N, C-alpha and C positions, 0 to 999 in steps of 0.2 A: 649481175654484171659479170660477164665472162672476161677473163684476162688470160692471154696466152703467156703463161709463165716461162715457157721455153724461149719464146721470142724476147721476152723481157730480160731473161738471164743472158741470152746471146748478145743483146744490145749492151748490157752492162760489161760483158766480157770484151766486146769490141771497143768499149771506152777505156779498157785497161783494168777493170776489176777482175780479180782472180776468180776462176770458175766456181770454187766452193763458196766464196762470198757472194757471187752473183746469184747462185742457186738459193742461198739463204735469204737474200733480199727478196727474191721472187716468192718464196714460201711465206715470208713475213708479210708481204703485201697481201697475199690471198687470204690468209687465215685471220689475223687480228684486225686488219684494216678494212677490207672490202665489205664484210658483213655490216659494218656501221655506216656505210655510205648510202645516201638516199638515191633511189632510182627515179626515173621520170614517172613511173607508175606510182611510186610513193608520194611524189610531189603532187601529181594529179589527184590522188585520193585525199591528200591533206587539203587541197584547194576546195574539193567538193564538200568536205566536212565543214570547212570554214564558211562556204557559201550557205550551207544549210543552217548553220548556227546564226549567221547574220540575218537570214530570212526569218527565222523563228524570233529572233530578238526584235527586229523591226516590226513584225506582225504584233508581237506582244506590246510594244510601245504604242502602236496604233490603237489597239484595243483599249489600252489604258487611257489614251487621250480621248477617245470617243466616250468611254465611261465617265471621265471627268467632265466632259462637255455635257453629257446627259445629267449628271448630278447638279451642275451649275444651272442648267436650264430648268430642271425640276425645282430647285430652290428659288429661282426667280419667279417661276409660275406660282409657287406657294405664297410668295410675298405679294404678288399682284392680286391674288384672289383672297 
């Protein structure tokens, strides 16, 4: 995420913040804060990973249910014969 620190500092100055403090605010925003913000690409990637995990989990549950149904059917067939 790109931030125009000069424009940010100028906006703070226009609002009455002293130039030195405005520049310090701009630098503080860029270095410690912005690296921790999620971008749209970060969120898209997280959604894709979540979709994959859900697909794998649902497929696993389906395999388990089919396996259970097979076991029940096999047990019933053994009882009948």
